[in-house]
Structure formats: C-alpha cells, structure tokens
C-alpha positions as CSV (number, residue, x, y, z in Angstrom):
1,M,80.6,95.2,86.8
2,A,83.4,97.5,88.1
3,S,85.9,98.7,85.7
4,T,89.4,99.2,86.9
5,L,92.5,101.4,85.4
6,H,95.3,99.4,87.1
7,T,95.0,95.7,87.1
8,A,97.4,93.1,87.2
9,L,97.5,89.1,86.9
10,L,99.3,87.1,89.3
11,V,99.8,82.8,88.2
12,N,100.9,80.0,90.1
13,P,102.3,77.6,87.2
14,K,102.5,75.2,88.8
15,A,99.2,75.0,91.0
16,G,96.5,72.6,89.5
17,A,99.0,69.7,88.8
18,G,99.6,73.0,85.9
19,R,96.3,73.7,85.2
20,A,96.7,77.5,86.5
21,K,98.8,78.3,83.7
22,Q,96.4,76.3,80.9
23,A,94.6,79.1,82.2
24,V,96.0,81.8,81.3
25,S,94.9,82.4,78.3
26,Q,91.5,82.1,78.4
27,V,91.7,84.8,81.4
28,L,93.9,87.1,79.7
29,K,91.1,87.2,76.5
30,R,87.8,87.5,79.2
31,L,89.4,90.5,80.6
32,L,90.4,92.0,77.1
33,S,86.4,92.1,75.9
34,H,86.8,94.0,78.9
35,N,89.1,96.1,77.5
36,L,91.9,95.5,80.4
37,E,95.2,94.7,79.7
38,P,96.1,93.7,83.2
39,T,100.1,94.0,83.9
40,I,101.3,90.3,84.2
41,L,103.2,89.6,88.1
42,E,106.3,87.1,88.1
43,A,105.6,84.1,90.2
44,T,108.3,81.5,90.2
45,S,108.7,81.8,93.9
46,S,107.3,82.5,97.1
47,Q,109.4,85.2,97.4
48,E,109.4,86.9,94.4
49,A,105.6,87.2,93.7
50,L,105.3,89.1,97.4
51,A,107.5,91.2,96.6
52,S,106.2,92.1,92.8
53,I,102.4,92.3,94.4
54,R,104.1,94.9,96.7
55,V,105.3,97.3,94.3
56,A,102.2,96.6,91.8
57,V,100.1,98.0,94.9
58,E,102.6,100.7,95.6
59,S,102.5,102.0,92.0
60,G,98.8,102.2,92.3
61,T,97.5,99.0,91.0
62,D,93.8,99.1,92.2
63,R,92.8,94.9,91.6
64,L,94.6,92.1,91.9
65,I,93.9,89.1,90.1
66,V,95.3,86.0,91.6
67,I,94.6,82.5,89.9
68,G,95.8,79.6,91.7
69,G,94.9,78.0,94.9
70,D,95.7,78.7,98.4
71,G,98.8,78.8,98.5
72,I,99.3,81.2,96.4
73,L,96.1,83.6,98.1
74,H,98.2,83.2,101.0
75,I,101.1,84.8,99.5
76,A,98.9,88.0,98.3
77,A,97.1,88.4,101.5
78,Q,100.7,89.7,102.7
79,A,100.7,91.6,100.6
80,L,97.4,93.4,100.3
81,A,96.2,92.9,103.9
82,G,94.9,96.9,104.6
83,T,95.4,98.0,101.2
84,P,92.8,99.9,99.6
85,C,93.9,96.9,96.4
86,I,90.7,94.7,95.7
87,L,91.9,90.7,95.3
88,G,89.9,88.8,92.8
89,V,89.9,84.9,92.9
90,I,90.0,82.9,90.1
91,A,90.7,79.7,92.0
92,A,92.5,76.5,90.5
93,G,94.6,74.8,92.6
94,T,94.5,71.7,94.5
95,G,92.4,71.9,97.8
96,N,90.7,75.1,96.5
97,D,89.4,76.2,100.0
98,F,88.8,80.1,100.2
99,G,87.4,80.3,96.7
100,R,84.9,77.0,98.1
101,A,84.0,78.9,101.1
102,M,83.4,82.4,98.8
103,G,81.2,81.2,96.7
104,L,83.8,82.0,93.6
105,T,84.2,78.1,92.1
106,K,81.4,78.5,90.3
107,G,80.4,78.8,86.9
108,S,82.7,78.8,83.5
109,L,85.8,80.1,83.5
110,E,84.4,83.2,82.0
111,D,81.9,83.8,85.0
112,R,85.2,83.8,87.2
113,V,86.7,86.2,85.5
114,D,83.6,88.5,85.1
115,R,83.1,87.8,89.3
116,T,87.3,88.9,89.7
117,L,86.1,93.0,88.4
118,E,82.9,92.7,90.6
119,K,82.1,95.0,93.8
120,P,84.0,93.7,96.3
121,T,83.1,93.0,100.2
122,P,85.5,93.2,103.0
123,I,86.0,90.4,105.2
124,D,88.0,89.3,108.0
125,L,91.4,87.5,108.1
126,I,93.1,85.6,111.0
127,K,96.4,87.6,112.2
128,V,100.0,85.3,113.9
129,G,102.3,87.7,114.8
130,N,102.6,89.9,111.5
131,Q,101.8,87.1,109.3
132,F,98.1,86.5,108.2
133,A,96.1,83.5,106.7
134,L,91.9,83.9,104.9
135,T,91.1,80.3,105.7
136,S,92.0,78.5,109.0
137,V,95.8,78.5,110.6
138,I,95.8,74.3,112.0
139,S,97.7,72.4,114.9
140,G,98.2,68.8,114.9
141,F,97.1,66.2,112.7
142,P,96.2,68.2,110.1
143,S,99.2,69.8,109.8
144,Q,101.0,66.7,109.5
145,V,98.6,65.3,107.1
146,N,98.8,68.9,105.0
147,D,102.8,68.7,104.8
148,R,102.7,65.4,103.6
149,A,100.4,65.8,101.3
150,E,102.7,68.9,99.8
151,R,105.4,66.5,99.7
152,M,104.0,64.1,97.5
153,R,103.1,64.3,93.4
154,F,99.9,61.1,93.3
155,P,97.4,61.4,93.3
156,T,96.2,65.2,92.9
157,G,93.1,67.4,93.8
158,P,91.4,66.6,97.3
159,S,92.3,62.9,97.3
160,R,95.4,63.9,97.9
161,Y,94.9,64.8,102.1
162,T,92.9,61.4,101.9
163,C,96.0,59.8,100.9
164,A,97.7,61.5,103.2
165,A,95.6,61.3,106.4
166,L,96.2,57.9,105.8
167,L,99.8,57.5,105.3
168,E,100.2,59.7,108.9
169,L,97.6,57.9,111.1
170,P,99.6,55.6,112.9
171,K,102.4,58.6,113.9
172,M,99.0,60.6,115.5
173,Q,99.5,61.7,118.5
174,T,98.0,63.8,121.5
175,I,99.4,66.7,122.4
176,E,99.1,68.6,125.9
177,T,97.6,72.0,125.4
178,R,97.0,75.2,127.1
179,I,94.5,76.8,125.5
180,A,93.1,80.5,126.2
181,M,89.9,82.2,125.3
182,D,87.7,85.3,126.8
183,S,89.1,84.9,130.1
184,V,88.3,81.2,130.4
185,D,91.2,79.4,130.2
186,Y,91.8,75.3,130.1
187,E,94.0,72.4,129.3
188,I,93.5,69.5,126.8
189,L,95.3,66.6,125.5
190,S,94.6,67.4,122.0
191,T,95.0,65.7,118.4
192,M,94.1,68.7,116.1
193,I,93.5,72.0,116.4
194,V,92.2,74.7,114.0
195,V,91.5,78.1,114.1
196,A,89.4,78.8,110.9
197,N,87.9,82.3,109.4
198,T,86.4,79.7,106.7
199,R,84.9,77.0,106.6
200,F,86.9,74.7,104.8
201,F,90.3,73.0,105.1
202,G,92.3,70.1,103.7
203,G,91.0,69.6,99.9
204,G,87.1,70.8,101.1
205,M,86.3,68.9,104.5
206,D,84.0,71.2,106.2
207,I,85.5,71.5,109.7
208,C,83.8,74.5,111.0
209,P,80.3,75.1,109.0
210,N,79.3,78.4,111.0
211,A,82.7,79.9,110.4
212,D,81.6,83.5,108.8
213,P,84.7,85.9,107.5
214,T,82.8,88.9,107.8
215,D,81.2,88.3,111.5
216,G,84.3,89.4,113.0
217,Q,85.4,86.5,115.1
218,I,87.2,83.3,114.2
219,D,85.6,80.0,115.3
220,V,88.4,77.8,117.7
221,C,87.5,74.2,116.5
222,T,88.9,71.7,119.4
223,V,89.5,68.1,118.8
224,G,90.1,66.2,122.0
225,D,92.0,62.8,123.1
226,V,90.7,60.2,121.1
227,G,92.6,56.8,118.6
228,R,93.7,56.5,115.2
229,L,90.1,54.8,114.3
230,D,87.6,57.6,115.8
231,L,89.9,60.3,114.5
232,L,89.6,58.3,111.0
233,R,85.9,58.4,111.3
234,S,86.0,61.6,112.4
235,L,87.9,62.9,109.4
236,H,85.6,60.9,107.1
237,R,81.8,63.2,108.7
238,V,84.0,66.0,108.4
239,R,83.2,66.2,104.7
240,N,79.4,66.6,105.9
241,G,79.7,68.9,109.1
242,K,78.8,65.9,111.0
243,H,82.1,65.4,113.0
244,L,80.6,68.1,115.3
245,E,78.1,65.3,116.9
246,H,81.7,64.0,118.9
247,P,82.0,64.5,122.0
248,E,85.3,65.1,121.9
249,V,84.7,68.2,119.0
250,T,84.3,71.4,120.3
251,I,83.4,75.1,118.3
252,R,83.4,78.3,119.9
253,K,83.4,81.5,118.4
254,T,85.9,84.1,119.7
255,K,87.9,87.2,118.6
256,E,91.4,85.8,120.3
257,V,93.1,82.9,121.4
258,V,96.2,81.9,123.0
259,I,97.8,78.6,122.8
260,K,100.6,76.6,124.4
261,G,101.8,73.3,123.7
262,K,104.2,71.8,121.5
263,M,103.0,71.8,118.1
264,T,103.6,73.2,114.3
265,F,101.3,75.1,113.1
266,R,100.5,76.0,109.2
267,A,98.2,78.7,108.2
268,D,96.3,78.1,104.7
269,G,98.2,74.7,104.2
270,E,101.8,77.1,104.5
271,S,104.3,77.2,107.0
272,L,104.1,79.3,109.7
273,D,107.4,81.3,111.0
274,L,107.3,80.1,115.0
275,S,110.9,78.7,115.6
276,D,110.1,78.1,119.6
277,A,107.5,74.8,119.6
278,E,106.8,75.5,122.9
279,S,106.3,78.9,122.7
280,Q,102.4,80.5,123.3
281,I,101.1,82.0,120.4
282,S,98.2,84.7,119.9
283,I,95.6,84.2,116.9
284,C,93.5,86.7,116.4
285,V,91.0,88.1,113.8
286,A,92.0,91.5,112.2
287,P,88.3,92.2,110.9
288,Q,87.5,93.7,107.5
289,K,91.1,93.2,106.4
290,I,91.0,92.8,102.9
291,L,88.8,93.4,100.1
292,L,87.5,90.8,97.5
293,A,85.5,90.5,94.6
294,G,82.1,88.8,93.5
295,S,81.9,87.1,96.8
296,P,77.6,86.4,98.1
297,Y,78.9,87.7,101.1
C-alpha cells in the first residue's frame, strides 16, 4: 500500500442524507493509523469545492480523498483531469454509480479508506466541451428523472430514482434526434440516450454492461420510439441488463458521438451548461485522463 506526503480530504456534508459527514471522524482515524493527516477542503458549495481542489492540486497535493456521491466526484473530476493528483473514493452518496462500477463500495469503511491509498489506475473520462464526466452523459427521459430525483427529499437511496421515474413517466416524449459516429449519420425518434464511461446510472441501473473505463471508448446506448408502459418495463429490466434484448435498444462503442436534438443533457447527474437546446454537441472519450486509487481495473 502506497503512502503519500500531501493528502487532502473533501467531504460533501449533504451526501447520502448526511452519511458522508458522519463518516468523517472514522475516516480521519483510519488515515491517522497510516500516519496521514490530510488537509480538510471546504465543500459548502460546488464553486467552493472546485476552487479548493484546484488550489490543493496547485500547491502539490498528490492524493485527494473524496467522501460523497457522484455529484461531488463530478466536481473533483473537473479539477483533477490531466493532473498527477490521485483520486481516492469513499462512496457515501445516494446513487454511488461510479463507486459501484469501479468496485469501490464493498467492505467496511476501514477497507474502503485503505483502498484510497492503494496504487492508482489511469481511467478514461467523457469530455463534453470543456467539461468532464466520470460515469455518463444522459439525455431524454432519464435526464428528466434525474432532475426530479435531485429535487426530492423522500425517499432516500436508489429508490428515489424509481419514484422519480414513475412521477415523470406521464411527461415522457420521443425526440427527433440526429446521431453521427464512426462516419455514420442517422436519424431516430429517441426516448433516451446514454453516453457511458462506466456501466451504471440512476442509482444502480446497468445501462451499459460492457462499458469499460480503460478501453479508450465510450458506449452509446439509444432507446428508440417506445411507449410509456414499454419504457417502464424496460427500465425495470435495466437492473439486470436484460433491456439489451429490446429491439428499440442499441449500444455501440465509439470514440466520439455528435448528437443533435431538442433535449437537455446531464453529466454524472449534474446539469451541463448547454444553453442552446437546438445546437449539436460532441461527446468524446478522454483516454487515461484521471488516476483512480484502489480499483480492480
């Protein structure tokens, strides 16, 4: 197990209904057993967290340990991408899709702290403009669901996404979409599009089972013109990957995809700054862009 000289700890106090904040004392105790006393970074807002990480990296921090969910990890990725600073993850959010996909949710809290100090693996990121994503970029119905889930206070945990999906289902619509990748340009009526770096989204839905964040590619999952009840059945089947059997579901691997359609996009569950809904966006892989500690990849 590797030790570092300059370690920082970032906590999202709101993550996991406060579970992340409650874990801090145990995490610090475990790090102290490894002779590490990390600098504590402020994370009372997204802007403050991002600024704190950038200052830490510029001052020579060589390992950032994050306690929280996909939202705070999304912020960390913006600052760590392309730097030698190693990311350690202690998943403590609502969905924990990144931690789950990377094999970082198993074991006791002490085990998970220890993994943040292990040898890093370079992994890919998704790039959209000047922004990065660790898990996926989503549009269409799941974007609506994610937005609804973010505004809900009950229930907690992954079931929040299920409830949000049921509440948003009456608003579901298909969107005329043009997609270009690998020199192929085609039009579809899409219900949802997920561009994935890792396999899970929406609190554990196995949307792209073969997504590999080390293969230098992104997985593009499209769901075509399906009805509301059909989509609901398909979302249930996503939990075990059986949605791939549906004729309106396709997954392709590529290095870059260009999407044009009147839709909103979210990355790692967070809003993307894409003000012109009519404009096309390019989403590509950023190979080996971040160093992740303790993953089996």
